[in-house]
N, C-alpha and C positions, 0 to 999 in steps of 0.2 A: 871716375869710372862709373858708367851707368849701371844701375842695379837691374838684375834679371828678375822678371816677374815669376813668382812660383805658381804652379798650376795645382789646383785642388779639385778632387772629385766630389761632386755634390751627391750626398747620400739620400737626398729627398727626391731625386729623379731616377726612375727605373732605367736600368741599363738594357741596352738592346741585346736580346738573346738570339744568337744565330740559329738555334734549334727550335725556336718558338713555333714555327709553322709545322715542323715535323711532329712535335709533341701534340699540337692541335689535331693533326691528321690521325695520329695514333688513338687519341681520345675519341674522336668521331667514329673511327672504325670499330673501336671496342664497344661503343654505345650501339652502333648499328648491328653488330653481331649479337649483342645481348637482346636487342629488340626482336631480331629474327628468331632467336632461340625461344624467347617468351611467346611470340606469336605461334610458332610451331607447336609448342607445348599446349597452348590454349586450344589451338585448332584440333590437335590430336584428342584432347579431352572432350571437346564438343562432338567430334565424330564418334567417340566411344559412347558418349551419353545418348546419342541418337539410337544406338542399338538396344537401349533399355526403354521400357514403356512405349513400345512401338504401337502407334495408333491403330493400325489395321489388325494387329494381333489382339489388342485390347478389345476392339469391337467384336472380333470373332469369338473370343473367350466369353464375352458378356452374353453371347447367344446360347451358351451351354447352360442347361437347366439342371435341376436335381435329377438324379438317376431314378428310373422307374422301379418300383418294387416288383419283385418277381414272385408270383404265387408259388407257395410250397417251399420257399427258401427264405432263410433269415439273413438279414444284412448285419455285418459287424457294427458294433457301436464304438469302435476305436476311432481315433482322430487320424485322418489321412491327408497327405499332400500329394495330389495327383498331377503329374506333369507330363504333357505330351511332347515328345522330342521328335523332330522331323529332320532328317539329314537330306540335304538337297545340293543341287549344283550351284545355287546362288542365293543371296539373301535379299534379292529385290522383291518388289511387290507383284511382278508379273508371273507368267507361267514359268515353271522350272522343272528339272528332272528330279523326281523324288526317288532316293535310293533306299530310304529306310523310315519306318514309323515305329515308335516305341512308347508304351505306357509305363512310365516310372511311377510306381506307387510306394510312397514312403509312409510307413505306419509310425506316426509320431508317438502314439501311446506305447507301442512295444519296442520302439527303437530299431525297427527292421525296414527293409526295402526289397521290393521285387520289381523287376522290369520285364514286361512282356513285349516280345517282338511281334508286330502286326504286319502280315504280308501286304505288300503294296498292291497286290492283285485282288484284295477283297472288294466286295461290292459296296459302293456308297451311292446315295441318291441326293441330287441337288436340282432344285426347280423341277421336280417330277421327272428328271432324266437320270438314268442309271449309268454309272461309270465304274471303272476300277479306281482305286484310290490314286494310283499313279497318273491315270489319264486325267482325272479331275484337277490334280495339281498342275499338270502340264498345261491344261487349258486355262485355269483361273488363278493359280498361285496357292501358296501355302495357307493363307488366311481363309481361303474358300473351303478348305477341307476339314476345318476344325469341327464345326457343328455336324456335318454329315458323318464324320468319324465317331462323334459322340453317339449319334443315332444308331450307328452300326454296332457299337460296342457296349452302350449303356454305361460307359465310364465317364462320370461328370468331371472332366478335366478342370483343374483350378488354374493351370498356367500352361503356356506353350513356349518351347524354345525351338528355333530354327537354326541349324548350324551347317557349315560347310565341312566341318570335321567329322570324323567317325564318332559314333556314340561313345565308344570307350575313351577316345581322346578327350571328348567333351567332359565326360564325368570326371576324368582325372584332373583336367584343368579346373573344374568347379571345386572339387574336393581340395585341391592344392592352392586355391585362391587365398591371397593374404589380405589382412586388414579386417577389423571387426566393425568398421564404420562405413557408411555409404560413400562419403567423399574419398576415403582411402581406397575403397574397392574400385572405384572408377580409375583412379590415378595409378594404382599398383597392379592392375590385371589386364594390361593391354592385349596380350596374346589371346586371352579368353574372349574379351569383348569384340575383338576384331573378327573372331570366327563365328559369332552368333548374333542373333537378335531375338528379343523376347518381349512379352507384355509386362514382365516383372520389373519392379523398381530395383534400384541398387540395394535398398534395405532388404527386400525379399530375397535377392540373390545372396546377400550376406547370410541370411537365415538358412537357405538351401545349402550353401557351401559349408556352413557349420554342421548341418545334419549329415551330409555325405562324408565330411572329414571325420566326424565322430564314429560313424558307421564303418567307414572304409569301403572303397569301391569294390574291392575283391569280395566283400561280404554281401554284395547286392545279389539276390537270387535272380536267376534267369530262366524264363519260360518262353515257349512259343505260343502265341494265341491260337487256340484250337479253331479249326475251320471245317466246313463241310460244303459239299456241292449243292447249289441251289437247283431245285427241280420244279417243274410245273406238272400238274395232273389234268389230263383231258377228261371229258365226260365219260369216256369209256374205261377210265381207270388207268390208262397208260401214262407213264411219266416221261418227261423230257428234261434233259440236262440243259439249263440255260447258258452254261459256260461261265457263270459267276461263282465265286466262292463267298460264303457268308461266315461271319464270326459266330462261333458258339458262345453266346453271351454268358450263359450260366457257367459253363466250364471256364471261361476266361476270368470271370469275377471270383470264382472259387480259387483259381490258381494264384491270384494276386492278393487274396485275403479279404476282398470286399464282401463276399458271401461266406458265411461260416457253416452253412448246411445247404 
């Protein structure tokens, strides 16, 4: 009787896996999703970093010089951080609708802060032409109003923030910002950075956030910048209202603590 040959499975030869193609597709899909998420995260970070150290605002703030001394008045010797906050319809470089202008003056020596609301109707001058603050912003953009506003107020702004949010929402977001490092600030505060642009670096924003967090937004003093009507005087002594409002520089600087007498 013939012997039957036994069949043996070779252990050194890989067995065909009917699910191999499916597994490969799952792995490829997982890698693709991970790459999309990584690229999205990196792109979002880049977009947020663009809102810091804005070149146009850096150039504008570099044109602000030391405040002029005012005869008969003494300037405070305290250390101040003076931030111009502009609320606008957009964060772009072109003309936009200016809804508010604020001088946030943080007294680093005393641990206090006062914010003055500057009317958007005050007179500023650019290239020997007079405008209201809002009109100049509409014509030339936010960066173009920084130096003219310094000239109109004598407040030597250290930094500028442009935001689409209300000023109160902005201050709340800054004071509530998380992280004490520059890298962490960018990655952890998307809502804040998406709503603003500034000349400041991440490091400086961390410092400002710490100051406002320690102080408390509700403890920031609020004042309105004093203004008066501009007039011209004719040779016969009669006066005519020009239609412009001017900032009362002395009263403004006294109200925010830059002048002590």
